ChimeraX commands (.cxc) that place a marker at each C-alpha (Angstrom):
marker #1 position 102.54,101.90,83.10 radius 0.5
marker #1 position 104.00,102.53,86.53 radius 0.5
marker #1 position 107.35,101.70,87.99 radius 0.5
marker #1 position 107.46,99.69,91.21 radius 0.5
marker #1 position 110.34,99.32,93.70 radius 0.5
marker #1 position 110.96,97.38,96.89 radius 0.5
marker #1 position 113.07,99.13,99.53 radius 0.5
marker #1 position 114.76,96.65,101.88 radius 0.5
marker #1 position 115.17,98.64,105.01 radius 0.5
marker #1 position 115.55,95.92,107.65 radius 0.5
marker #1 position 116.34,92.32,108.42 radius 0.5
marker #1 position 115.53,89.78,111.09 radius 0.5
marker #1 position 118.55,87.53,111.50 radius 0.5
marker #1 position 118.44,83.82,111.01 radius 0.5
marker #1 position 117.59,81.61,113.95 radius 0.5
marker #1 position 113.91,80.89,113.39 radius 0.5
marker #1 position 112.64,77.36,113.10 radius 0.5
marker #1 position 110.18,76.18,110.49 radius 0.5
marker #1 position 107.54,76.16,113.27 radius 0.5
marker #1 position 108.18,79.91,113.81 radius 0.5
marker #1 position 107.45,80.64,110.17 radius 0.5
marker #1 position 104.52,78.36,109.41 radius 0.5
marker #1 position 101.63,77.01,111.46 radius 0.5
marker #1 position 102.29,73.31,111.92 radius 0.5
marker #1 position 105.96,73.65,110.89 radius 0.5
marker #1 position 108.82,71.48,112.09 radius 0.5
marker #1 position 110.53,73.05,115.17 radius 0.5
marker #1 position 113.73,71.09,114.48 radius 0.5
marker #1 position 114.32,72.67,111.08 radius 0.5
marker #1 position 116.13,76.04,110.98 radius 0.5
marker #1 position 115.13,78.53,108.31 radius 0.5
marker #1 position 116.34,81.79,106.89 radius 0.5
marker #1 position 115.48,85.09,108.53 radius 0.5
marker #1 position 113.14,87.68,107.07 radius 0.5
marker #1 position 113.61,90.90,105.13 radius 0.5
marker #1 position 111.53,94.03,105.82 radius 0.5
marker #1 position 110.32,96.19,102.98 radius 0.5
marker #1 position 108.44,99.26,102.10 radius 0.5
marker #1 position 107.56,99.91,98.46 radius 0.5
marker #1 position 107.59,102.89,96.13 radius 0.5
marker #1 position 105.43,103.38,93.07 radius 0.5
marker #1 position 106.53,105.95,90.50 radius 0.5
marker #1 position 103.56,106.68,88.29 radius 0.5
marker #1 position 103.80,107.12,84.54 radius 0.5
marker #1 position 103.61,110.86,85.27 radius 0.5
marker #1 position 106.67,110.63,87.56 radius 0.5
marker #1 position 104.76,110.98,90.82 radius 0.5
marker #1 position 106.08,108.95,93.82 radius 0.5
marker #1 position 103.60,107.06,96.00 radius 0.5
marker #1 position 104.90,105.22,99.01 radius 0.5
marker #1 position 103.47,101.95,100.38 radius 0.5
marker #1 position 104.06,101.62,104.15 radius 0.5
marker #1 position 106.65,103.39,106.29 radius 0.5
marker #1 position 108.53,100.53,108.02 radius 0.5
marker #1 position 109.44,99.95,111.68 radius 0.5
marker #1 position 110.92,102.61,113.92 radius 0.5
marker #1 position 114.65,101.91,114.25 radius 0.5
marker #1 position 114.60,102.65,117.99 radius 0.5
marker #1 position 112.32,99.66,118.47 radius 0.5
marker #1 position 114.44,97.23,116.51 radius 0.5
marker #1 position 116.69,95.87,119.27 radius 0.5
marker #1 position 113.68,95.11,121.50 radius 0.5
marker #1 position 112.04,92.90,118.84 radius 0.5
marker #1 position 115.22,91.40,117.40 radius 0.5
marker #1 position 115.26,93.25,114.08 radius 0.5
marker #1 position 118.27,94.82,112.40 radius 0.5
marker #1 position 117.75,98.19,110.72 radius 0.5
marker #1 position 119.62,98.55,107.44 radius 0.5
marker #1 position 118.55,101.98,106.22 radius 0.5
marker #1 position 115.83,104.44,107.14 radius 0.5
marker #1 position 112.83,104.03,104.83 radius 0.5
marker #1 position 113.04,107.76,104.10 radius 0.5
marker #1 position 116.63,107.25,102.95 radius 0.5
marker #1 position 115.42,104.51,100.59 radius 0.5
marker #1 position 113.07,107.08,99.08 radius 0.5
marker #1 position 116.00,109.47,98.69 radius 0.5
marker #1 position 118.02,106.73,96.96 radius 0.5
marker #1 position 115.33,106.69,94.29 radius 0.5
marker #1 position 115.66,110.42,93.81 radius 0.5
marker #1 position 112.73,111.77,95.83 radius 0.5
marker #1 position 112.56,114.06,98.85 radius 0.5
marker #1 position 110.41,112.44,101.61 radius 0.5
marker #1 position 109.05,115.89,102.45 radius 0.5
marker #1 position 107.61,116.02,98.92 radius 0.5
marker #1 position 105.85,112.66,99.07 radius 0.5
marker #1 position 102.16,113.51,98.72 radius 0.5
marker #1 position 100.60,110.12,99.19 radius 0.5
marker #1 position 101.35,107.11,101.40 radius 0.5
marker #1 position 99.31,103.89,101.31 radius 0.5
marker #1 position 99.22,101.89,104.55 radius 0.5
marker #1 position 98.55,98.19,103.93 radius 0.5
marker #1 position 97.84,97.46,107.60 radius 0.5
marker #1 position 98.70,99.07,110.93 radius 0.5
marker #1 position 101.27,96.71,112.43 radius 0.5
marker #1 position 104.33,98.42,113.91 radius 0.5
marker #1 position 106.64,97.39,111.05 radius 0.5
marker #1 position 104.42,99.15,108.51 radius 0.5
marker #1 position 103.58,102.39,110.32 radius 0.5
marker #1 position 106.76,103.19,112.28 radius 0.5
marker #1 position 108.00,106.34,110.59 radius 0.5
marker #1 position 104.83,108.23,109.72 radius 0.5
marker #1 position 106.36,111.57,110.73 radius 0.5
marker #1 position 109.10,111.29,108.16 radius 0.5
marker #1 position 106.53,112.15,105.47 radius 0.5
marker #1 position 105.13,115.42,106.86 radius 0.5
marker #1 position 103.26,116.56,103.81 radius 0.5
marker #1 position 101.63,113.29,102.78 radius 0.5
marker #1 position 98.04,112.28,102.72 radius 0.5
marker #1 position 97.54,108.72,103.97 radius 0.5
marker #1 position 95.33,106.04,102.49 radius 0.5
marker #1 position 94.30,102.99,104.50 radius 0.5
marker #1 position 91.47,100.49,104.72 radius 0.5
marker #1 position 88.37,101.62,106.59 radius 0.5
marker #1 position 88.10,98.09,108.01 radius 0.5
marker #1 position 91.64,98.28,109.43 radius 0.5
marker #1 position 91.03,101.63,111.13 radius 0.5
marker #1 position 87.79,100.37,112.68 radius 0.5
marker #1 position 89.68,97.31,113.98 radius 0.5
marker #1 position 92.59,99.20,115.59 radius 0.5
marker #1 position 90.34,101.69,117.35 radius 0.5
marker #1 position 87.59,99.26,118.46 radius 0.5
marker #1 position 86.91,96.44,120.96 radius 0.5
marker #1 position 89.57,94.12,119.54 radius 0.5
marker #1 position 92.23,96.38,120.98 radius 0.5
marker #1 position 91.00,95.87,124.58 radius 0.5
marker #1 position 92.92,92.58,124.79 radius 0.5
marker #1 position 96.73,92.54,124.89 radius 0.5
marker #1 position 96.99,89.62,122.48 radius 0.5
marker #1 position 94.90,91.14,119.68 radius 0.5
marker #1 position 96.62,94.50,120.01 radius 0.5
marker #1 position 100.08,93.04,120.31 radius 0.5
marker #1 position 101.35,93.90,116.82 radius 0.5
marker #1 position 100.15,97.50,116.87 radius 0.5
marker #1 position 102.00,100.51,118.29 radius 0.5
marker #1 position 100.01,102.93,120.48 radius 0.5
marker #1 position 102.00,105.90,119.19 radius 0.5
marker #1 position 101.41,104.92,115.56 radius 0.5
marker #1 position 97.68,104.35,116.03 radius 0.5
marker #1 position 97.33,107.74,117.74 radius 0.5
marker #1 position 99.17,109.35,114.81 radius 0.5
marker #1 position 96.88,107.65,112.24 radius 0.5
marker #1 position 93.80,108.83,114.13 radius 0.5
marker #1 position 95.32,112.31,114.28 radius 0.5
marker #1 position 95.57,112.29,110.49 radius 0.5
marker #1 position 91.79,111.83,110.31 radius 0.5
marker #1 position 91.26,115.04,112.28 radius 0.5
marker #1 position 93.88,116.86,110.19 radius 0.5
marker #1 position 92.13,115.92,106.92 radius 0.5
marker #1 position 95.15,113.81,105.94 radius 0.5
marker #1 position 93.39,110.46,105.79 radius 0.5
marker #1 position 91.46,108.78,102.97 radius 0.5
marker #1 position 89.72,105.51,103.73 radius 0.5
marker #1 position 89.70,102.71,101.20 radius 0.5
marker #1 position 87.00,100.10,100.78 radius 0.5
marker #1 position 87.48,96.61,99.35 radius 0.5
marker #1 position 88.14,96.60,95.61 radius 0.5
marker #1 position 88.99,100.31,95.51 radius 0.5
marker #1 position 90.87,102.33,92.91 radius 0.5
marker #1 position 93.51,104.28,94.84 radius 0.5
marker #1 position 94.77,106.06,91.70 radius 0.5
marker #1 position 94.57,105.16,88.03 radius 0.5
marker #1 position 96.41,101.90,87.53 radius 0.5
marker #1 position 96.72,101.31,91.31 radius 0.5
marker #1 position 94.05,99.22,93.03 radius 0.5
marker #1 position 93.57,98.02,96.58 radius 0.5
marker #1 position 91.65,95.00,97.85 radius 0.5
marker #1 position 91.22,93.45,101.25 radius 0.5
marker #1 position 92.83,90.08,102.07 radius 0.5
marker #1 position 91.74,89.53,105.67 radius 0.5
marker #1 position 93.37,87.05,107.99 radius 0.5
marker #1 position 96.73,88.50,109.13 radius 0.5
marker #1 position 94.75,91.52,110.25 radius 0.5
marker #1 position 91.08,92.40,109.82 radius 0.5
marker #1 position 91.69,94.94,107.07 radius 0.5
marker #1 position 94.97,93.81,105.48 radius 0.5
marker #1 position 95.24,95.41,102.01 radius 0.5
marker #1 position 97.04,94.18,98.95 radius 0.5
marker #1 position 98.02,96.76,96.32 radius 0.5
marker #1 position 97.86,95.91,92.60 radius 0.5
marker #1 position 100.02,98.07,90.34 radius 0.5
marker #1 position 99.89,98.13,86.52 radius 0.5
marker #1 position 103.50,97.79,85.33 radius 0.5
marker #1 position 105.24,96.96,82.07 radius 0.5
marker #1 position 105.38,93.27,83.03 radius 0.5
marker #1 position 101.73,93.08,84.09 radius 0.5
marker #1 position 99.68,93.89,87.22 radius 0.5
marker #1 position 102.04,93.24,90.10 radius 0.5
marker #1 position 100.40,92.58,93.45 radius 0.5
marker #1 position 102.20,93.81,96.54 radius 0.5
marker #1 position 100.71,91.30,98.98 radius 0.5
marker #1 position 102.39,92.90,102.01 radius 0.5
marker #1 position 101.68,90.66,105.02 radius 0.5
marker #1 position 98.72,88.86,103.49 radius 0.5
marker #1 position 101.63,86.67,102.34 radius 0.5
marker #1 position 104.88,86.93,104.28 radius 0.5
marker #1 position 106.82,84.25,102.35 radius 0.5
marker #1 position 106.63,82.62,98.93 radius 0.5
marker #1 position 106.24,79.19,100.62 radius 0.5
marker #1 position 103.24,80.46,102.53 radius 0.5
marker #1 position 101.06,80.92,99.48 radius 0.5
marker #1 position 102.59,77.99,97.60 radius 0.5
marker #1 position 101.81,75.48,100.34 radius 0.5
marker #1 position 98.96,77.32,102.12 radius 0.5
marker #1 position 100.79,76.92,105.43 radius 0.5
marker #1 position 99.65,79.95,107.44 radius 0.5
marker #1 position 102.13,82.32,109.01 radius 0.5
marker #1 position 101.62,82.03,112.78 radius 0.5
marker #1 position 100.67,85.67,113.33 radius 0.5
marker #1 position 97.03,86.02,112.36 radius 0.5
marker #1 position 93.68,87.47,113.37 radius 0.5
marker #1 position 91.63,84.79,111.56 radius 0.5
marker #1 position 93.34,81.68,110.20 radius 0.5
marker #1 position 90.42,80.59,108.06 radius 0.5
marker #1 position 90.20,84.05,106.47 radius 0.5
marker #1 position 93.95,83.95,105.87 radius 0.5
marker #1 position 93.72,80.65,103.98 radius 0.5
marker #1 position 90.78,81.92,101.89 radius 0.5
marker #1 position 92.79,85.07,101.12 radius 0.5
marker #1 position 95.65,82.92,99.75 radius 0.5
marker #1 position 93.14,81.40,97.33 radius 0.5
marker #1 position 91.59,84.76,96.42 radius 0.5
marker #1 position 95.04,86.14,95.68 radius 0.5
marker #1 position 96.09,83.15,93.55 radius 0.5
marker #1 position 92.83,83.45,91.63 radius 0.5
marker #1 position 93.32,87.12,90.99 radius 0.5
marker #1 position 97.02,87.11,89.94 radius 0.5
marker #1 position 97.55,86.59,86.25 radius 0.5
marker #1 position 100.74,84.62,87.02 radius 0.5
marker #1 position 102.36,83.45,90.24 radius 0.5
marker #1 position 105.44,85.63,89.69 radius 0.5
marker #1 position 103.19,88.71,89.83 radius 0.5
marker #1 position 102.62,88.14,93.56 radius 0.5
marker #1 position 105.22,89.79,95.80 radius 0.5
marker #1 position 105.27,88.65,99.46 radius 0.5
marker #1 position 105.94,91.06,102.28 radius 0.5
marker #1 position 108.99,89.57,104.06 radius 0.5
marker #1 position 110.70,86.95,101.91 radius 0.5
marker #1 position 114.44,87.39,101.53 radius 0.5
marker #1 position 114.12,85.84,98.10 radius 0.5
marker #1 position 112.49,89.04,96.81 radius 0.5
marker #1 position 115.85,90.77,97.16 radius 0.5
marker #1 position 117.57,87.95,95.28 radius 0.5
marker #1 position 114.98,87.43,92.54 radius 0.5
marker #1 position 114.56,90.97,91.38 radius 0.5
marker #1 position 117.20,93.23,89.76 radius 0.5
marker #1 position 118.75,96.02,91.76 radius 0.5
marker #1 position 118.08,99.54,90.59 radius 0.5
marker #1 position 121.84,100.07,90.30 radius 0.5
marker #1 position 124.94,98.07,91.36 radius 0.5
marker #1 position 125.52,100.34,94.35 radius 0.5
marker #1 position 121.94,99.66,95.53 radius 0.5
marker #1 position 122.21,95.85,95.40 radius 0.5
marker #1 position 120.53,94.38,98.47 radius 0.5
marker #1 position 118.78,97.70,99.17 radius 0.5
marker #1 position 116.42,98.64,96.34 radius 0.5
marker #1 position 115.06,96.28,93.65 radius 0.5
marker #1 position 112.74,96.70,90.68 radius 0.5
marker #1 position 109.48,94.79,90.89 radius 0.5
marker #1 position 108.32,96.08,87.51 radius 0.5
marker #1 position 111.03,93.95,85.84 radius 0.5
marker #1 position 110.88,90.20,85.46 radius 0.5
marker #1 position 112.52,88.20,88.25 radius 0.5
marker #1 position 116.02,87.03,87.38 radius 0.5
marker #1 position 115.97,83.73,89.31 radius 0.5
marker #1 position 113.71,81.61,91.47 radius 0.5
marker link #1:1,2 radius 0.2
marker link #1:2,3 radius 0.2
marker link #1:3,4 radius 0.2
marker link #1:4,5 radius 0.2
marker link #1:5,6 radius 0.2
marker link #1:6,7 radius 0.2
marker link #1:7,8 radius 0.2
marker link #1:8,9 radius 0.2
marker link #1:9,10 radius 0.2
marker link #1:10,11 radius 0.2
marker link #1:11,12 radius 0.2
marker link #1:12,13 radius 0.2
marker link #1:13,14 radius 0.2
marker link #1:14,15 radius 0.2
marker link #1:15,16 radius 0.2
marker link #1:16,17 radius 0.2
marker link #1:17,18 radius 0.2
marker link #1:18,19 radius 0.2
marker link #1:19,20 radius 0.2
marker link #1:20,21 radius 0.2
marker link #1:21,22 radius 0.2
marker link #1:22,23 radius 0.2
marker link #1:23,24 radius 0.2
marker link #1:24,25 radius 0.2
marker link #1:25,26 radius 0.2
marker link #1:26,27 radius 0.2
marker link #1:27,28 radius 0.2
marker link #1:28,29 radius 0.2
marker link #1:29,30 radius 0.2
marker link #1:30,31 radius 0.2
marker link #1:31,32 radius 0.2
marker link #1:32,33 radius 0.2
marker link #1:33,34 radius 0.2
marker link #1:34,35 radius 0.2
marker link #1:35,36 radius 0.2
marker link #1:36,37 radius 0.2
marker link #1:37,38 radius 0.2
marker link #1:38,39 radius 0.2
marker link #1:39,40 radius 0.2
marker link #1:40,41 radius 0.2
marker link #1:41,42 radius 0.2
marker link #1:42,43 radius 0.2
marker link #1:43,44 radius 0.2
marker link #1:44,45 radius 0.2
marker link #1:45,46 radius 0.2
marker link #1:46,47 radius 0.2
marker link #1:47,48 radius 0.2
marker link #1:48,49 radius 0.2
marker link #1:49,50 radius 0.2
marker link #1:50,51 radius 0.2
marker link #1:51,52 radius 0.2
marker link #1:52,53 radius 0.2
marker link #1:53,54 radius 0.2
marker link #1:54,55 radius 0.2
marker link #1:55,56 radius 0.2
marker link #1:56,57 radius 0.2
marker link #1:57,58 radius 0.2
marker link #1:58,59 radius 0.2
marker link #1:59,60 radius 0.2
marker link #1:60,61 radius 0.2
marker link #1:61,62 radius 0.2
marker link #1:62,63 radius 0.2
marker link #1:63,64 radius 0.2
marker link #1:64,65 radius 0.2
marker link #1:65,66 radius 0.2
marker link #1:66,67 radius 0.2
marker link #1:67,68 radius 0.2
marker link #1:68,69 radius 0.2
marker link #1:69,70 radius 0.2
marker link #1:70,71 radius 0.2
marker link #1:71,72 radius 0.2
marker link #1:72,73 radius 0.2
marker link #1:73,74 radius 0.2
marker link #1:74,75 radius 0.2
marker link #1:75,76 radius 0.2
marker link #1:76,77 radius 0.2
marker link #1:77,78 radius 0.2
marker link #1:78,79 radius 0.2
marker link #1:79,80 radius 0.2
marker link #1:80,81 radius 0.2
marker link #1:81,82 radius 0.2
marker link #1:82,83 radius 0.2
marker link #1:83,84 radius 0.2
marker link #1:84,85 radius 0.2
marker link #1:85,86 radius 0.2
marker link #1:86,87 radius 0.2
marker link #1:87,88 radius 0.2
marker link #1:88,89 radius 0.2
marker link #1:89,90 radius 0.2
marker link #1:90,91 radius 0.2
marker link #1:91,92 radius 0.2
marker link #1:92,93 radius 0.2
marker link #1:93,94 radius 0.2
marker link #1:94,95 radius 0.2
marker link #1:95,96 radius 0.2
marker link #1:96,97 radius 0.2
marker link #1:97,98 radius 0.2
marker link #1:98,99 radius 0.2
marker link #1:99,100 radius 0.2
marker link #1:100,101 radius 0.2
marker link #1:101,102 radius 0.2
marker link #1:102,103 radius 0.2
marker link #1:103,104 radius 0.2
marker link #1:104,105 radius 0.2
marker link #1:105,106 radius 0.2
marker link #1:106,107 radius 0.2
marker link #1:107,108 radius 0.2
marker link #1:108,109 radius 0.2
marker link #1:109,110 radius 0.2
marker link #1:110,111 radius 0.2
marker link #1:111,112 radius 0.2
marker link #1:112,113 radius 0.2
marker link #1:113,114 radius 0.2
marker link #1:114,115 radius 0.2
marker link #1:115,116 radius 0.2
marker link #1:116,117 radius 0.2
marker link #1:117,118 radius 0.2
marker link #1:118,119 radius 0.2
marker link #1:119,120 radius 0.2
marker link #1:120,121 radius 0.2
marker link #1:121,122 radius 0.2
marker link #1:122,123 radius 0.2
marker link #1:123,124 radius 0.2
marker link #1:124,125 radius 0.2
marker link #1:125,126 radius 0.2
marker link #1:126,127 radius 0.2
marker link #1:127,128 radius 0.2
marker link #1:128,129 radius 0.2
marker link #1:129,130 radius 0.2
marker link #1:130,131 radius 0.2
marker link #1:131,132 radius 0.2
marker link #1:132,133 radius 0.2
marker link #1:133,134 radius 0.2
marker link #1:134,135 radius 0.2
marker link #1:135,136 radius 0.2
marker link #1:136,137 radius 0.2
marker link #1:137,138 radius 0.2
marker link #1:138,139 radius 0.2
marker link #1:139,140 radius 0.2
marker link #1:140,141 radius 0.2
marker link #1:141,142 radius 0.2
marker link #1:142,143 radius 0.2
marker link #1:143,144 radius 0.2
marker link #1:144,145 radius 0.2
marker link #1:145,146 radius 0.2
marker link #1:146,147 radius 0.2
marker link #1:147,148 radius 0.2
marker link #1:148,149 radius 0.2
marker link #1:149,150 radius 0.2
marker link #1:150,151 radius 0.2
marker link #1:151,152 radius 0.2
marker link #1:152,153 radius 0.2
marker link #1:153,154 radius 0.2
marker link #1:154,155 radius 0.2
marker link #1:155,156 radius 0.2
marker link #1:156,157 radius 0.2
marker link #1:157,158 radius 0.2
marker link #1:158,159 radius 0.2
marker link #1:159,160 radius 0.2
marker link #1:160,161 radius 0.2
marker link #1:161,162 radius 0.2
marker link #1:162,163 radius 0.2
marker link #1:163,164 radius 0.2
marker link #1:164,165 radius 0.2
marker link #1:165,166 radius 0.2
marker link #1:166,167 radius 0.2
marker link #1:167,168 radius 0.2
marker link #1:168,169 radius 0.2
marker link #1:169,170 radius 0.2
marker link #1:170,171 radius 0.2
marker link #1:171,172 radius 0.2
marker link #1:172,173 radius 0.2
marker link #1:173,174 radius 0.2
marker link #1:174,175 radius 0.2
marker link #1:175,176 radius 0.2
marker link #1:176,177 radius 0.2
marker link #1:177,178 radius 0.2
marker link #1:178,179 radius 0.2
marker link #1:179,180 radius 0.2
marker link #1:180,181 radius 0.2
marker link #1:181,182 radius 0.2
marker link #1:182,183 radius 0.2
marker link #1:183,184 radius 0.2
marker link #1:184,185 radius 0.2
marker link #1:185,186 radius 0.2
marker link #1:186,187 radius 0.2
marker link #1:187,188 radius 0.2
marker link #1:188,189 radius 0.2
marker link #1:189,190 radius 0.2
marker link #1:190,191 radius 0.2
marker link #1:191,192 radius 0.2
marker link #1:192,193 radius 0.2
marker link #1:193,194 radius 0.2
marker link #1:194,195 radius 0.2
marker link #1:195,196 radius 0.2
marker link #1:196,197 radius 0.2
marker link #1:197,198 radius 0.2
marker link #1:198,199 radius 0.2
marker link #1:199,200 radius 0.2
marker link #1:200,201 radius 0.2
marker link #1:201,202 radius 0.2
marker link #1:202,203 radius 0.2
marker link #1:203,204 radius 0.2
marker link #1:204,205 radius 0.2
marker link #1:205,206 radius 0.2
marker link #1:206,207 radius 0.2
marker link #1:207,208 radius 0.2
marker link #1:208,209 radius 0.2
marker link #1:209,210 radius 0.2
marker link #1:210,211 radius 0.2
marker link #1:211,212 radius 0.2
marker link #1:212,213 radius 0.2
marker link #1:213,214 radius 0.2
marker link #1:214,215 radius 0.2
marker link #1:215,216 radius 0.2
marker link #1:216,217 radius 0.2
marker link #1:217,218 radius 0.2
marker link #1:218,219 radius 0.2
marker link #1:219,220 radius 0.2
marker link #1:220,221 radius 0.2
marker link #1:221,222 radius 0.2
marker link #1:222,223 radius 0.2
marker link #1:223,224 radius 0.2
marker link #1:224,225 radius 0.2
marker link #1:225,226 radius 0.2
marker link #1:226,227 radius 0.2
marker link #1:227,228 radius 0.2
marker link #1:228,229 radius 0.2
marker link #1:229,230 radius 0.2
marker link #1:230,231 radius 0.2
marker link #1:231,232 radius 0.2
marker link #1:232,233 radius 0.2
marker link #1:233,234 radius 0.2
marker link #1:234,235 radius 0.2
marker link #1:235,236 radius 0.2
marker link #1:236,237 radius 0.2
marker link #1:237,238 radius 0.2
marker link #1:238,239 radius 0.2
marker link #1:239,240 radius 0.2
marker link #1:240,241 radius 0.2
marker link #1:241,242 radius 0.2
marker link #1:242,243 radius 0.2
marker link #1:243,244 radius 0.2
marker link #1:244,245 radius 0.2
marker link #1:245,246 radius 0.2
marker link #1:246,247 radius 0.2
marker link #1:247,248 radius 0.2
marker link #1:248,249 radius 0.2
marker link #1:249,250 radius 0.2
marker link #1:250,251 radius 0.2
marker link #1:251,252 radius 0.2
marker link #1:252,253 radius 0.2
marker link #1:253,254 radius 0.2
marker link #1:254,255 radius 0.2
marker link #1:255,256 radius 0.2
marker link #1:256,257 radius 0.2
marker link #1:257,258 radius 0.2
marker link #1:258,259 radius 0.2
marker link #1:259,260 radius 0.2
marker link #1:260,261 radius 0.2
marker link #1:261,262 radius 0.2
marker link #1:262,263 radius 0.2
marker link #1:263,264 radius 0.2
marker link #1:264,265 radius 0.2
view
C-alpha cells in the first residue's frame, strides 16, 4: 500500500461569497477562503510521485492568492530532493496546477491526452475558454512532448501499480482524478473535479467550468466509484487541512496524511 500526502502550499484569503463558490449560491453569505494543494505519493517501494506543481508564486498577488511555501519545499519537507523526482502527474493544466514545472528538472510528466488536445486546440482561440491556462506553462508541457518527457493517459488508465487515473470532465475537458491504494482504502484525489466538500455533497457546481452538465455527471460518477465518501479528497477545501493528521507537529497546516483516517469532519 502507498502513502499519500497533501502539501498545502497556498491560500486564497476569505472574502468570497457563497455565490463565488457555488453556481446559484447566495451572494449575501460570506464563506471561507480556499487552500491550494499539490499531493505526493510515496509508493510501497519508497518512490515519490508528485501530483501537480502548484501556482507560480510570482503570479499570486495578481490573482489574490497567498503563497505559503514553494511546492518543491513541501517535497523537501517529506524528505525528497525535487531534482530526484522522476514522475509528476498533472491532473489538468490550469495555472495553479502547472506553475512550477521547471522545479522538477528530471521528471517525466503524465497527463490526460484529452487535456493536452484541449489546451492546444480550437478552444484556446477564445479568451474565456483559455482564461485559466498559462501560456508559459502550456508551452513547457508541449516542450516535454518533444523532449520525450511526456506520457499521455487515457480514461481509466493505470499510471503505476496501485495508482489509477480516470477522467472527470466538466471543470476542464480532460480533468483527471487519481485513485491511490492506501492502508485505509483507495483514496481518490479529485483535484478540481471537486473543489469543496459541499460541492459534491450538494451537487452545486463550482462556477469555473467547461461543461456544467459534464461536471454534475462527474460528481455522480465519483460518488459511485468511491467505496466511502471520506475516500474522496477535494482539491481546494480548507477542511482537508483540518480533517487529516499532520505528518509531524512542526508541519501542522502544511503537510497532512491522506492515507490515515480523518480526525474530524
